[in-house]
N, C-alpha and C positions, 0 to 999 in steps of 0.2 A: 416319197412319203406323201407329197402333195396330191399325187394322182390317187393313191389309196384313200386319202382323206376325202377327196372330192367324190370318188366312185361309190365308196360305202357310206358316205355322209357320217364319218366318225365323229368329228367335232360337233356337228349338228345334233347327234344323238348322245352327247355328253361323255364321249369316251376318247381314248388315245390309241395309237397304234400299238404301243407297248402293252397297254391293258388288254387289247383284243388278242394279241399273241399269247399272253399269259392265260387268258380265258380259254383259248383254243387248246392249249396244252392241258389245262385243267380238265376240260371236257373229255379229251381223248383218254386221259388216265382213268377217268370215271367209267367210261363205257368200253375200254379196250378189252375187257373180259370176253366180249363177244367174239373176238378173234380166236379164243380158245374154245369157247362153248359151242358156238354155232357149227363149226366143222364136225365136232363129235356127234351132235344131234343129226346132222345131215348124213354122216357116215353110217348111223344106225338105219337110215333109209336105203342105204346101198350106194350112195354117192362116194366115189374115190376120195380119200382123205385129202390128198394134195390138191385135187381140183376144188374141193369144198373150201379149203383154206384160201386159195386164190380167188374163188368166187366171192367169198365173204369180204375179203379185203378190197377187191376192185370195185364191187358194187357199192360198198360203203363209202369209199373215196369219191367215186364219181357223183353219187346222188347227194352227198354232203357238199361237194364242191358246187353243184348246181343250186342247191339250197342257199348257199352263201352268195354266189355270183348273180343269180337271177332274182331270187326272192329277197336278198339282203337280210336274211335271218341268221342269228347266232345259234342255229339248230342243226345238230348232226343227225344223220340217218344211218341205219345199219339193219340187217335182217332182224325182224321183230321176234322177240321172245313171246311164245304163245302160239304164234302163227307157225313158227318152225317145229314146235311140238305137235301141233295139229297135223302138219304136213307129214312128219315122220311117223308118229305113233298111232295116228288114226287113219290117214289116207293110205299111207304105204304099209302100215302095220296091220291094223284091223281089217281094212277093206282090201288089202293085198295088192294095191296098184303099184306097178313099177315106178320108180322115181321119175323116170322120163315122162310117163303119162301124167303123174302128179304135177310136174312142171308145165305140161300142156294145159292142164286145168287152171293153173295159176296164171298162165298167159291169157286165157279167156277171161278170168277174173280181172286182170289188169285192163283189158279192153273194155269190159263193162264198167270198171272203175273210172276210166277216162271219159267214157260217154256220159256217165252220171255226173262227173265233175264239170265237163264243158257244157252240159245241158242244164246245169243249176239243180239237178235232181238230188244231188248228194246231200245237200242241206235239208231238203224236204223229207228225205228218208230218215235222217238223223233226228229231225224235229218230231217225226211221227212216233217215235219209240219213247215211252215215258222214262223219266229220269231213274226211277227205281230199277227198271230192267237194265238200263245202261250200267248203273252201279253194280247190279247183280252179275252182269256179264263179266265185268272186270274181276270181281271176286271169284267167280266160278273158274275163270281161266287161271287165276292165281292158284286156286286149290289143285287144279289139274297139273299145272307145272310143278308145284311142290310135291305132288304124289309121284310124278315121274322122277324127280330128283331124289326122293327117298328110296325109290326102287333102284335107281343108279348107284346110290351109296351102299346098298345092301342092308340098310336099316330095316326095311320091310321086304318080306319075300312072300311068295304064294304059299297057301296052305289049303289042303283039300277039305278040312273041317271048318275052318273060319274064313276061308277065302284069302285073307292076308294075315300075317303075323309078324312078330319081331324077328329079325334076322340075328346072326351071330355077331355081336358087337366086339367080340375078341378076334374075329377074322382081321388079318392085317390091313387089307384094303378098306374094310368097313370102319375099322378104328381110325385109320388115317383120314377117311372122309369125314368122320365125326369131328375129328380134331380141326380139319379145314373149315367145317361149318361153324364151330364155336369160335375159332380164331378169327374168322371173317366177321362174324356177328359182333364179336368184342370190338373190332376195329370200327365197324359201322356205328356201334354205340357211342364211341368217343369221337365220331365225325371225322375219321381219317379218310381223305380223298383216295379213291382207287382201292377201297377196302377189298372189293371182290377180286380184283386183279392180284393184289398182294396175297390174298388167301390161296389162290390158285398156285402162285409162284412158290409159296411156302410149303404147300402140300406136295407139289411136284418135286421140290428139292429134297424133302424128307423121304419121299418114295424112292428117289434115285439113291439116296444115301443108304437105305436099308435093303436095296436090291429088288424092289417091287417094279421099278421102271428102268429102262436102259439109260446108261450115262453116256453123254456125248464124249466121243473118243477123239475128236479133232475139231478144229475150228469150222470145218465144213459141215459138221453136225449141228452147228449153232447158227452160222451166218452163211447165206447162200450167195454165190457169185452171179446167179441168174435168177430171174423171177420165177415163182412156181408155175407149173404148166397149167394152161387153161384148156386142156384137152376136152373138157366137158362142155365147153361153150357151144351153144346151139343144139344140145342133145335133147331138148324138149320134144315130146311126141305129141304134136298138135292134133294129127289125125287120130291117134289112139285115144286122146282125150275126148274128141268129138264123137268117135264111134262108141265110146263107153257110155255116153249119155249121163255125165255126172253133173247135172244141173244143181243138185243140192250141195255138192262139194264147192262148186264155183260160187254159189250163193253164200255159203259159209265163209269162204275165203274173203269175199267182198265185204260182208257184214262185219266180220271180226276187224278187218283192217279199217273200215269206216269209223267204227266207234273208238278203237284204240288210238288211231292217229289223230282224229279230230279232238278228242279229249286232251291228248298230249299237247297239241299245237295250241289249244286255248289256254292251257296252264302256262306254257312256256312264254307265249307272247305277252301274256299279262305281266309276268315277272320281268320281261325285257322292255316293258313300256311301249309295246307295239299295238296297243289297243287305244283308239281315239275316245273322245268324250261321249260318243254316241254308242260305244260298245263294239264298234266295227274293227276287225283286225286288218292292219295294213298289209297289202300285197298277199292276202290269203288266197286269192285265185291262183296266183303264180305258185304258191307253196303247195297247194292241192294238186295242180297240174303236174308239178315235179314228182310228187308223191305217186300219182297214178302212172306216170311214165317209168318211175322207178320200179313199180310192181311188174310192169311188162318186161323191163330190162332184167329184173331178177330171174325171171323164168329163162331168159336166154343165157345168162351167166351160169346158171346151174345151182341156185340157192333159193331159199324161201324168201318171201317178199320183204322189202325194206319198209321201215316206218321211222317216224321222228322218235328220237330217244329222250326219255324223261331226264336221263343223266345229263342232258345239255344244261339243266338247271344248275349244275355245279359251275360251269363256265359262266353262265349269266350272273350267278351270285358273285363270281370273281370280277365282274365288271363288263362282261361281253354284251355288246348291244347291237352289233352289226354282223353282216355276212363275212367279214374278215375272220371272225372267230371260227366260223365253219370252214373257211379256206385252210386255216391252220390245222384244223382237225383232219381235213382231207389229206394234207401233206404228211401228217403223222401216220395215217393209215398206209400210205404209199411206202414210207420208210420201214414200216413193219413187214413189208414184203420180203425184206432182206433176212428176217428172222423166221421164215416159214419152216426151215428144218427143225428149229427148236419148238415151235408151236406144235409140230407133229409128234413130239415126244411126250406131250402132256396127256397123262392117262385120264380116262373118262371119269373115274372116281374123284379126280381132283376138280373137275368142273361141275359135277353133279350138285355140290353144295350151293353153287350159284343159282340153280334152278329153284332150290328150296327158299333161298333168301329173296329172289325176285318174286316168288309166289307170296312170300310173307308181306312184302311191301304192297303188292296188289290187293291182298285181302283187306288191308287197312281201309279200303273204300266202303267196307260193310257198315261203317258207322253212319254213312249217308243214307242208308236205306230205311224207309218208314215201315217198320214192322207193326206199328200200332194199328194201322189199317189193314185188316186181313186180306182185303181184295188186292192190296198191293204187296203185302208181306209174303203171302203164300206163293204167288207166281215168282217172286224174287227167290224164295227158298228153293223152289223146284229148279230154277235156272242154275243156282249155285251147286246144289247137291247132285244133279244129274250129270254134270260134266265129269267129275272125277269118278263117280260111281258106274258110269257106263263107258268111261274112257273116250268120251265124245263131246266136243264142244258143240257140234251141231245138235245133239240130243238135248243139251241144256237150253239152247235157243228154242227148240221145238216145244218142249214142255213149258218153258217159261211164257212164251208168246201165246200159245193155245190156252193155257190156264188163265192168263191175264184177261183175255177176251171173255172166257167163260165166267170168271168171277165178277166181272163188271156187268155182264148180262144178267146174272143171277141177282146182283144188287140193284138192277135197273139203273145203272149209271152209264147209259149209252153214250152220253155226251163226252165221256172221258176216253172213248175208243176213237182213235184217229182213223179215217177211212183207209189209210195205207195199212194200218195194223190189222184190219179185217182181211185184207188181201194177203198179207204175209202170213198171218195165222192159219188161213185157209190152206195156203200152199204147204205149210209145215204139217198140218193135220193130214192132208192127202199123202204127203211123203211118208209119214209114220204108218199110215194104213197100208200103203203099197209095199212097204219093207217088211211088214209082219207075215 
């Protein structure tokens, strides 16, 4: 115990080993839904389900462990919601790239991410984008995720006349998905920890009871005597990604991860008291480097890129202040490997409500956007609306960035346009023209 106290500076940070352990378990319960949700999303891209489960758990355990041991942060990492949707439903779905090529693109994104981090450019890029657009990006991704979740539940379906319409709410799987959505939302409303996980479990249990999902027939269908196969490890197609010329995809992977992870880290470190009196985050360079290396590693493991999880706030609220909290989360992830067979039995409609609810939480950021100034509000609106309407996060970026520069130029407010914004907007405009 003395070694743990000295290494993680537990007493110095006003905590105890017992508190850190409880905080780690709390964080794991809050974010463990990703073990069920991410494999289903990756499977939609063509990744074998067993491999997706193994990749999700291993990369989450290892990067969370690094965040705790190296950066001494009570912050967990796992495949990012939003990035996994972009990977599956846009890059592999709409663009039609094979999932191995998409992983290759993500690998290049990770290399770029690492260069930006080590070169100090990462903060410069983040600082160049106005806060209104940063908020709008979060809201747009939230809408996009919620849209995908609604499709996954069957609540909305395609329609030749109106493009989309209400699905059959009496369809058994759709009705059960709606139950899962409302049940989970109710648990969240009364602040039940692990509400999303409990919702997935309840929906799956009822699905098995009424015959919509297979029922485990033996203990081997629930607990594995061996870890899930990592047969997809190293399947990324680096050459294919290079030959495809997917600069815009690499750029989008990088930008989405930049803003998502930085915003999360800022919020969590403030809650954990890791920000000094001058506003500087302790060990932030180590945390950002781990995050960049995690992006590269994710591509090798066979899943979308990892990011710091806002659900870590649950453990911080429970008293977690050091990296020991993250170490406990990592151990919990490894224990979850034994339950891989059970995870594979969870139907997609049981995890789809999680997408809707995560989207709902992300949309809350809209209150931070200044719509009173039309030169700010209009670009934010385009950023938000174009993501779900074109099924593309990249298009939301493009329309938001280009319109921002345009509106500021029309308003003769040149001083509000950062030099980097000129370059980024020009690149987006050229990309839009070339794709037409």
